[in-house]
C-alpha positions as CSV (number, residue, x, y, z in Angstrom):
1,M,0.0,0.0,0.0
2,N,1.4,3.4,-1.0
3,R,1.0,5.4,2.2
4,P,2.2,9.0,2.7
5,S,5.8,9.2,4.0
6,F,4.6,10.9,7.2
7,F,2.8,7.7,8.3
8,R,5.6,5.5,7.2
9,K,8.0,7.4,9.5
10,S,5.5,7.7,12.4
11,R,4.8,4.0,12.3
12,H,8.5,3.0,12.8
13,R,9.1,5.8,15.3
14,V,6.4,4.7,17.8
15,G,6.5,1.0,17.0
16,F,2.9,0.6,15.7
17,T,1.9,-2.8,14.4
18,S,0.7,-2.9,10.8
19,R,-2.9,-3.6,11.9
20,A,-2.9,-0.8,14.5
21,F,-1.5,1.6,11.9
22,I,-4.2,0.8,9.4
23,K,-6.9,1.4,12.0
24,L,-5.4,4.8,12.9
25,W,-5.1,5.7,9.2
26,V,-8.7,4.9,8.5
27,V,-9.9,6.9,11.5
28,L,-7.9,9.9,10.5
29,M,-9.2,9.7,7.0
30,L,-12.8,9.6,8.3
31,V,-12.3,12.5,10.6
32,T,-10.4,14.8,8.3
33,G,-12.0,13.7,5.0
34,I,-8.6,13.5,3.3
35,G,-8.7,11.1,0.3
36,I,-12.4,10.3,0.6
37,A,-14.6,11.3,-2.2
38,P,-18.2,12.2,-1.5
39,L,-20.8,9.6,-2.4
40,P,-22.5,10.5,-5.7
41,A,-26.2,11.2,-5.6
42,Q,-28.4,8.5,-7.2
43,A,-28.8,9.4,-10.8
44,N,-32.4,9.6,-12.2
45,P,-32.4,6.7,-14.7
46,Y,-35.5,7.8,-16.5
47,L,-34.4,11.3,-17.7
48,A,-33.9,11.9,-21.4
49,A,-30.4,11.3,-22.7
50,P,-28.6,14.6,-23.5
51,G,-29.2,15.6,-27.1
52,A,-31.8,12.9,-27.7
53,A,-34.8,13.9,-29.8
54,P,-38.0,13.9,-27.8
55,V,-40.7,11.3,-28.5
56,T,-44.1,12.8,-29.5
57,V,-47.2,11.2,-28.0
58,R,-50.9,12.0,-27.9
59,A,-52.3,11.9,-24.4
60,G,-56.0,12.4,-23.8
61,T,-58.0,13.4,-20.7
62,C,-61.6,12.2,-20.4
63,A,-63.0,15.2,-18.6
64,T,-62.1,18.7,-17.4
65,T,-61.5,18.5,-13.7
66,G,-59.3,19.6,-10.9
67,G,-58.6,15.8,-10.3
68,F,-56.1,15.9,-13.1
69,I,-54.0,18.5,-11.3
70,H,-50.8,16.5,-11.7
71,F,-51.2,16.0,-15.4
72,Y,-52.0,19.7,-16.1
73,T,-49.2,20.9,-13.9
74,A,-46.7,18.6,-15.6
75,L,-47.7,19.9,-19.0
76,D,-47.4,23.6,-17.9
77,N,-44.1,23.2,-16.2
78,G,-42.1,21.1,-18.6
79,V,-42.0,17.9,-16.4
80,F,-42.7,15.6,-19.4
81,D,-40.0,17.4,-21.4
82,K,-37.4,16.4,-18.8
83,Y,-38.1,12.8,-19.6
84,G,-37.9,13.3,-23.4
85,I,-41.6,13.3,-24.0
86,K,-43.5,15.8,-26.1
87,V,-47.1,15.5,-25.2
88,N,-49.9,16.6,-27.5
89,H,-52.9,17.0,-25.2
90,V,-56.3,15.9,-26.6
91,Y,-59.4,16.9,-24.6
92,F,-62.3,14.5,-24.5
93,Q,-65.7,14.8,-22.8
94,G,-66.7,11.4,-21.6
95,T,-65.1,8.0,-20.9
96,P,-66.5,6.0,-23.9
97,I,-65.1,8.3,-26.6
98,S,-61.7,8.6,-24.8
99,L,-61.4,4.8,-24.3
100,A,-62.3,4.3,-28.0
101,A,-59.5,6.7,-29.0
102,L,-57.0,4.7,-26.8
103,H,-58.3,1.4,-28.2
104,S,-57.7,2.5,-31.8
105,D,-54.3,4.1,-30.9
106,E,-55.5,7.5,-31.8
107,I,-54.0,8.4,-28.5
108,Q,-51.3,6.5,-26.7
109,F,-52.1,7.5,-23.1
110,L,-55.3,8.4,-21.3
111,Y,-55.6,10.2,-18.0
112,C,-59.0,9.4,-16.5
113,A,-60.8,8.2,-13.4
114,A,-60.2,4.4,-13.3
115,D,-63.5,3.5,-11.9
116,A,-65.1,5.2,-14.9
117,T,-62.9,3.2,-17.3
118,I,-62.8,-0.2,-15.6
119,P,-66.2,-1.4,-17.0
120,G,-65.2,-0.7,-20.6
121,I,-61.7,-2.3,-20.1
122,A,-63.2,-5.3,-18.4
123,A,-65.6,-5.7,-21.4
124,G,-62.6,-6.0,-23.7
125,I,-61.5,-2.5,-24.7
126,D,-57.7,-2.4,-25.3
127,A,-56.5,-0.4,-22.3
128,K,-54.5,-1.0,-19.2
129,M,-53.8,1.2,-16.1
130,V,-50.1,1.7,-15.3
131,A,-50.3,4.4,-12.6
132,S,-52.8,5.8,-10.1
133,P,-51.9,9.1,-8.7
134,L,-55.2,9.5,-6.8
135,V,-57.0,6.9,-4.8
136,G,-60.2,7.7,-3.0
137,L,-63.5,9.5,-3.7
138,A,-63.4,13.2,-4.2
139,W,-67.2,13.4,-4.9
140,V,-69.7,15.2,-2.7
141,L,-73.4,15.4,-3.0
142,L,-74.7,18.9,-3.4
143,G,-78.3,19.7,-2.9
144,R,-81.0,22.4,-2.6
145,K,-81.1,24.5,0.6
146,D,-84.0,22.4,2.0
147,I,-82.1,19.2,1.6
148,K,-79.9,18.8,4.7
149,K,-79.5,15.0,4.9
150,I,-79.7,12.0,2.5
151,E,-83.2,11.1,3.7
152,D,-84.5,14.5,2.6
153,L,-84.0,13.3,-1.0
154,K,-87.2,11.4,-1.0
155,G,-89.5,12.6,-3.8
156,K,-86.6,14.4,-5.4
157,S,-84.0,13.7,-8.1
158,I,-80.3,13.3,-8.5
159,G,-78.8,14.4,-11.8
160,V,-76.3,12.2,-13.6
161,T,-74.7,12.1,-17.0
162,R,-76.2,9.0,-18.5
163,P,-77.6,5.6,-17.5
164,G,-74.8,3.2,-16.5
165,D,-72.0,5.8,-16.3
166,F,-70.0,6.5,-13.2
167,T,-72.2,9.1,-11.6
168,F,-75.2,6.9,-12.2
169,R,-73.5,3.9,-10.5
170,L,-72.2,6.0,-7.7
171,S,-75.7,7.4,-7.1
172,R,-77.1,3.9,-6.9
173,I,-74.5,2.9,-4.3
174,L,-75.3,5.9,-2.3
175,L,-79.0,5.3,-2.2
176,K,-78.5,1.6,-1.4
177,T,-76.2,2.5,1.5
178,F,-79.0,4.6,3.0
179,N,-81.7,2.1,2.2
180,L,-83.4,4.3,-0.4
181,T,-84.9,3.0,-3.6
182,E,-85.0,4.5,-7.1
183,E,-88.7,4.8,-6.7
184,E,-88.2,7.1,-3.7
185,V,-85.3,9.1,-5.2
186,K,-85.2,9.4,-9.0
187,I,-81.8,9.1,-10.7
188,R,-82.2,11.4,-13.7
189,P,-79.8,11.3,-16.7
190,I,-79.4,14.8,-18.1
191,G,-76.1,14.6,-19.9
192,G,-73.6,17.4,-20.1
193,S,-70.5,18.3,-18.2
194,Q,-70.4,19.0,-14.4
195,P,-70.9,22.8,-14.9
196,E,-73.8,22.1,-17.2
197,R,-75.5,19.7,-14.8
198,Y,-74.8,22.3,-12.1
199,N,-76.9,24.8,-14.0
200,A,-79.7,22.2,-14.1
201,L,-79.5,22.2,-10.3
202,R,-79.7,26.0,-10.2
203,Q,-82.8,25.8,-12.4
204,D,-84.4,23.2,-10.1
205,I,-84.5,20.7,-13.0
206,I,-82.8,18.4,-10.5
207,Q,-82.6,18.8,-6.7
208,A,-79.2,17.2,-6.0
209,L,-76.0,16.5,-7.9
210,L,-72.7,14.7,-7.5
211,V,-69.8,17.2,-7.9
212,T,-66.0,17.3,-7.3
213,P,-64.0,20.2,-5.9
214,P,-63.8,23.0,-6.7
215,L,-67.5,23.1,-7.7
216,D,-68.5,22.4,-4.1
217,V,-67.2,25.8,-3.1
218,R,-69.3,27.6,-5.8
219,G,-72.3,25.5,-4.7
220,K,-72.0,26.7,-1.0
221,K,-71.7,30.3,-2.2
222,D,-74.8,29.9,-4.3
223,G,-76.7,28.7,-1.2
224,F,-76.6,24.9,-1.8
225,N,-75.8,22.3,0.9
226,V,-73.0,19.8,0.8
227,I,-75.1,16.9,2.0
228,Y,-72.6,14.1,2.0
229,N,-68.9,13.4,1.3
230,L,-68.8,10.1,-0.6
231,N,-65.3,9.3,0.6
232,E,-67.0,8.4,3.8
233,L,-68.6,5.4,2.1
234,G,-65.1,3.8,2.4
235,L,-65.3,2.4,-1.1
236,P,-62.0,1.1,-2.6
237,F,-62.2,3.7,-5.3
238,I,-59.5,4.6,-7.9
239,Y,-59.6,8.1,-9.2
240,S,-57.1,9.7,-11.6
241,S,-55.1,7.1,-13.4
242,L,-52.7,6.8,-16.4
243,H,-53.8,4.3,-19.0
244,T,-52.1,3.0,-22.1
245,N,-52.8,0.4,-24.7
246,S,-51.2,-3.0,-25.7
247,K,-49.4,-1.6,-28.7
248,T,-47.5,1.1,-26.6
249,L,-46.8,-1.5,-23.9
250,K,-45.3,-3.9,-26.4
251,E,-43.5,-1.6,-28.7
252,R,-42.4,1.2,-26.4
253,P,-42.2,0.0,-22.7
254,A,-39.4,2.5,-22.0
255,L,-41.7,5.3,-23.0
256,V,-44.3,4.0,-20.6
257,Q,-41.7,3.9,-17.8
258,R,-40.6,7.4,-18.5
259,S,-44.2,8.6,-18.5
260,V,-44.9,7.0,-15.2
261,A,-41.7,8.6,-13.8
262,A,-42.9,12.0,-15.0
263,I,-46.2,11.6,-13.2
264,A,-44.3,10.6,-10.0
265,E,-42.2,13.8,-10.3
266,A,-45.3,15.8,-11.0
267,I,-46.8,14.7,-7.7
268,H,-43.6,16.0,-5.9
269,F,-43.7,19.2,-8.0
270,V,-47.3,19.9,-7.1
271,E,-46.7,19.5,-3.4
272,K,-43.7,21.7,-3.4
273,N,-45.2,24.4,-5.7
274,P,-48.9,24.8,-4.8
275,E,-49.2,28.2,-6.5
276,K,-48.0,26.8,-9.8
277,A,-50.3,23.8,-9.4
278,M,-53.3,26.1,-8.7
279,A,-52.4,28.2,-11.6
280,S,-52.7,25.2,-13.9
281,I,-56.1,24.3,-12.5
282,A,-57.2,28.0,-12.8
283,K,-56.3,28.0,-16.5
284,V,-58.0,24.7,-17.4
285,L,-61.1,25.4,-15.3
286,R,-61.2,29.1,-16.1
287,L,-61.4,29.8,-12.5
288,K,-60.2,32.7,-10.4
289,D,-61.8,32.2,-7.0
290,P,-58.9,31.5,-4.6
291,E,-61.1,29.6,-2.2
292,A,-62.3,27.3,-4.9
293,L,-58.7,26.7,-6.1
294,Q,-57.5,25.9,-2.6
295,S,-60.4,23.5,-2.2
296,A,-59.3,21.6,-5.4
297,Y,-55.7,21.7,-4.3
298,N,-56.5,20.3,-0.8
299,A,-58.5,17.4,-2.3
300,Y,-56.3,16.4,-5.1
301,A,-52.8,17.3,-3.9
302,R,-53.2,16.3,-0.3
303,S,-56.2,14.2,0.7
304,L,-56.2,11.6,-2.1
305,V,-52.7,11.5,-3.4
306,N,-51.0,8.2,-3.9
307,R,-47.3,9.0,-4.2
308,R,-46.2,5.5,-5.1
309,L,-48.6,5.3,-8.0
310,T,-49.4,1.6,-7.6
311,V,-52.9,0.6,-8.8
312,P,-54.7,-1.1,-5.8
313,A,-55.6,-4.6,-6.9
314,N,-58.5,-5.0,-4.4
315,A,-60.2,-1.8,-5.8
316,V,-59.9,-3.1,-9.4
317,A,-61.4,-6.4,-8.4
318,E,-64.3,-4.8,-6.6
319,A,-64.9,-2.4,-9.5
320,V,-65.0,-5.3,-12.0
321,E,-67.5,-7.1,-9.8
322,N,-69.7,-4.0,-9.5
323,A,-69.6,-3.7,-13.3
324,R,-70.7,-7.3,-13.6
325,Q,-73.6,-6.8,-11.3
326,T,-74.8,-3.8,-13.2
327,G,-74.8,-5.6,-16.5
328,T,-71.4,-5.3,-18.0
329,N,-70.3,-8.4,-20.0
330,V,-67.0,-8.9,-18.3
331,K,-64.5,-10.6,-20.5
332,R,-61.2,-9.9,-18.7
333,M,-59.9,-10.8,-15.3
334,P,-59.2,-7.9,-12.8
335,A,-55.4,-8.7,-12.9
336,D,-55.4,-8.1,-16.7
337,L,-56.7,-4.5,-16.3
338,F,-53.5,-3.0,-14.8
339,D,-49.7,-3.4,-14.7
340,N,-47.9,-2.2,-11.6
341,T,-44.4,-3.0,-13.0
342,F,-43.6,0.5,-14.0
343,A,-44.7,2.1,-10.7
344,E,-42.8,-0.6,-8.7
345,N,-39.7,0.1,-10.7
346,L,-39.7,3.6,-9.4
347,D,-39.2,2.3,-5.9
348,K,-36.7,-0.5,-6.8
349,S,-34.5,1.9,-8.8
350,G,-34.3,4.4,-5.9
351,F,-36.0,7.1,-8.0
352,L,-38.7,7.8,-5.4
353,K,-36.2,8.2,-2.6
354,E,-34.2,10.5,-4.8
355,I,-37.0,12.9,-5.7
356,W,-38.4,12.9,-2.1
357,G,-34.9,13.2,-0.5
358,G,-35.4,10.0,1.5
359,Q,-38.4,8.0,2.5
360,V,-41.6,8.7,0.5
361,P,-44.3,10.3,2.7
362,E,-47.2,8.0,3.1
363,K,-49.7,10.9,3.7
């Protein structure tokens, strides 16, 4: 071993044994830091290679909602660009048309509420969930001023989009939980977006409506009551999720992995930059009310966030069974509807610890 001359001389002068000398040398190196290089930080294995041309993809959203805060913020703040992905965002209104676009490869990724897409995927549509940033129910039941509890709905109607869609199924579950029948409370399909159905509530065409933040804040300001928070039902519900199709999974798995990594970083970015996140929601929803924006942020960036992105298998299985019971011709097993490989790779590679600076916060 080529030791500095100082130590060679010192060892002979005081009669150190070779083993004792080595121990002293190591201690001195640790104390002084001489000759010890700092440990390099874990490199992000999913970033775009320097000089590599970005990959262009088409990614759709199935609705306009604050629940897609991570996707919107990632688009606005160049998160996808870091991972070599140029995203052309396609807006859809409704799950069926957006799933059809993914099935036909018109889009390569879809950002949508999983419990809305699961019936279609279970029936055979070519789509698979690869990440779930939000798990839990953000919906609340908004009603007229004279409706203060669920039982007050008797003789009145809840507005939903269409028969069999998610708001329809969720309304049925709510009524069943409180031992109410559809003869006592009418579930009325009226179509349209949430804001359009909200206008029907204002016109008393319907007397109650399922909404997500930040529309609950506007409702309270307009004199409506928040009757019930559906997250209290304790349903194993999967909200915002990233979907792709079999072609993309087979031909471009690295692209899927980088996309999942970008969403994971978006979760961190949203938590550390609330003002930028709320600005993204404000732009998409055309909303300026600070209280409404804060409500959306609290719900989607804090209460329901799933930082590890894994799709909960039990929730998928229950959603498939619910779809079967409501008439869906189920052709695929629950395990075939999702792939957690890409989310799990983020943990195995050390990526999640890197972006969070240590252990990933659970809540």
